[in-house]
N, C-alpha and C positions, 0 to 999 in steps of 0.2 A: 503493499499499500504506500502511496505517496501521501504521507501525513500532512505535509504543508499544504497540498491542494485539497485534501479531505476536509481540513479544518478552516479553510479559506471560504469566506462568505461573499465578499464583494464581487469576485469574478463570476459568480454563479447566480447573481441577482440582477435582473434587467436594470440597467442605469444605477447600479449599486453605489458608484461614487457619489451620487447626488444626495444620498439620504442624510449623511452628517451636516452638510450646510443647511439643508431644509429643516432638519431637527433644531439646529441652533437658531435659525431665523424664527421659527414658529414658537420656540421657547422665549425668545426675547420679546416678541410681540405679546405673548401671554403676560409676562412680567410687567411689561409697559402698560397694559390695559387694566391691570388690577390695582385697587385702592391700596396704597402703601401701608395703611394701618392694618391690613389683613395679611401682610407679608413680613416675614422676618428673614432677611437675606444675610448669608455669610456668618451664621452663628458658629463660633468656634467650639470644638470639643477636643482639640489636641493641640500640640505644640509646633505644627507646621501649617503653612497657609492652606494646603489642600484638606486638612482636617477640619472641615466646616460643613454645615448643612443649611439649606434653605427650607423654610417652613411657610406653607400656605394654609390659611384658615378660611373656613366657609363664612357666609354671611350670618349664620345662626350659631348658637352654642355648639361646638364639635361634638359628634357622637363618639369620636375616638380619632386615632391617628394611623394613617397608613404610612409605613416607611418604605420608600421605593429605592432600591440599590441598583444603580446603572452597571451596564457591562462595558465591553471594550477590551476583553482578554487581559484585564488587570494592567493594561498598557497605555490606554488612551481614554479620552473623554473626561468630563466632570459634570457636576450637577447642573450647569448652565445649559446643557443640551436638551434637557428632559422636562422643563417646568410645565409645558403644555400638557403633559401626560397626567397632571393632577386634575384635569377637568372632570373626569368621571366621578372620582371620589368626592371632590368638592361639591358637585351637584347633589350627591347623596348625603351631605352634611358632615363629611369627614374632614379633618385636617390631613395634609400631606407633607411629610418631611422627606427631603432628598439630599443624602449626604455625598460629598466627594471624599476621596481618600487618596493617599500617596500611591504612586504607581511603580511597578517593576521598571527598571532594575534598582531604583533607589530603595525599594523595600521589597522583601520577599512576599509571597502570596500569604504565608502564615501571619506576617505582620499586618497584611491588609485585613485578614479576618479579625485580628485583634482590634484594629482600628474601627471597623464597622461595629463590633460589639460595643466599643466605647461610645460610639455616636448613638446607638440605639439606647444605651443606658442614659446618656445625657438627655436625649429626646424624652424618654420616659420620666425623667425627674422633672422636666418642666411642663409636660403635657399630660393632663388626667385622662382617665378612661381606658377602654381597651386599645390594644395595638394589634396591627396586622402587617405582616411583612411580605413584600413582593420584590422580586429582583429578576433582572433580564440578562441571560448568557452568563458572563462572569458573575454578575449580580445575583443570578439564580444559585450559583455556587455559594455565594457569600451569605445569603439569607438561609440557605440550607444548613450552613455550618453553625448557624445560631442555635440549632436544636440540640447540640452536643451539651450534655449536663456540665454545669459549672463555667460555661463560657459567659453566660449572663447571669446576674443575680436572680435568685428565685422570685423575689418580688416583682421583677420585670418579666420573667418567663410566664408567671401566673396570669399575666395581663394579655399574652399574646393568644389571639383567637384562632388565627390561621397563618399558614406559610404558603406562599404561591411562587415557586420557582418557574420562570418562563424560559424556555430553551436553555436549560441549565447545562453547564459542564459538571457532571457528577463523578467522573473517574478521570483524574488528572494524569494517570500513568501514560496514556497515549501521547500526551504533550511532550513527554521526554524525547519523542522522535521527530519533533518539529524544530524548525530554526528559531521559533520564538523562545525556546528553552535557554538560549544564550542569554535571554533577559530574565526569564523566570528563575533559572539556576536551580530547577527542581532535581532531586535525586529520587531513586526508587522509594526510599523511606519517607522523604517529605511528600512526594506526590501521593503516597498511600494515606498518610496522616491527614491530608487536606482534602481527601476524596469523600464526599457525602455518601456515595453509593457504597463505600466500604466501612462506614461509621458502624461500630458494633453496639454502641450505646446511644440511645436518642430519648429526648423527651417526648411525651405523649401529646403532641400538638397536631391538630388536623392539618394535612398537607395535600395540595392539589398541584399536579405538575402539568404544565401546558407546553406544547411544541407545535410548530407549523407543519402541516402535511407536506408542504413543498420545500422543507428545510433539507439541508445536506444530510445524506444517510447517517453520518456520524452523530449528528445532533438528535436525530430520531433514536439512535442507539443509546446515546447518553441519557435521554429522557426515560427510556424503557428500563435501562439499568436501574436508575434511581427508583423508579415507580415499583419495580419488582423487588428491590432490596427493602424498601420501606412499606411495601404492601399498601400503597396509597393510589388514589385515582390518577389516571393519565388521560389528558384531554388533547387529542390531535386535531388542530384547528384547520379545517378544510380550506384550501386555497391560499394559505398564509405561508410566507417565508420568514427567515430569521429577522428581517428588518421591519416587516410590516405587522407582525403579530402583536406588537405592543400598541398598535393604533387603537385596539379595543379598550385600553385604559382610559380613553377620552370619552367613552360611551358609558353613561351611568347604569344602563340597563343591559349591557353586553354580557354574554355568559362568563367571560373572564372576570368582569367586575362582581358578578354575582358569586363566583367562588371566592374572591378576594374579601368581599364585605358581607356576604350572606344575604 
């Protein structure tokens, strides 16, 4: 198998290069259009500039908080690309928090996992009510890791109602064979330790895994591996690929949002 091609999304999605600038533009327009007193932008949770999150609140008292963790192979992007994806949850009366985190090779994937846990703990301390976690691609890996006992305090995990990994990377061992590993610097041991599909101990939190029917075969495999290992539902979204599956986050009544918020 050519692992670099197997795990490449852009070359296999029509007009794939256009998605990141479109995401950034739509996210910026969303932030510009919202009343500033309902946005808390750049809230620090750590000691580097990227360790910060944006928080968007609905017009009424929040029912809870959705934490959305972005993807990008732990190598690219930040919270500023995804603000518009808060639309669906906000329409349902939920706040939405979107953290950034440091990227490889400045930090290892295990370090990113720790940063995301710290972000969620910080969010939980400031925002009352239930929490639900969703993440896309590498973000799907990161929210899945939060279910490991001891990674988050019990008073935080007791408030998490659901976890929704979207197109997650659940077994990191295949990435050892990609050129990206020059930046990840994974070993067999660290890849195993960071793989949700291989986690032997997990908290009992309802999980729904989503993947696009038109995604690369390896992402369908990754989703199935985790769903099988966790004995949790797997939703295969017809007609969706790795980049447009997250569009459903903008629709308050989409099946994806129903899984996330109930």
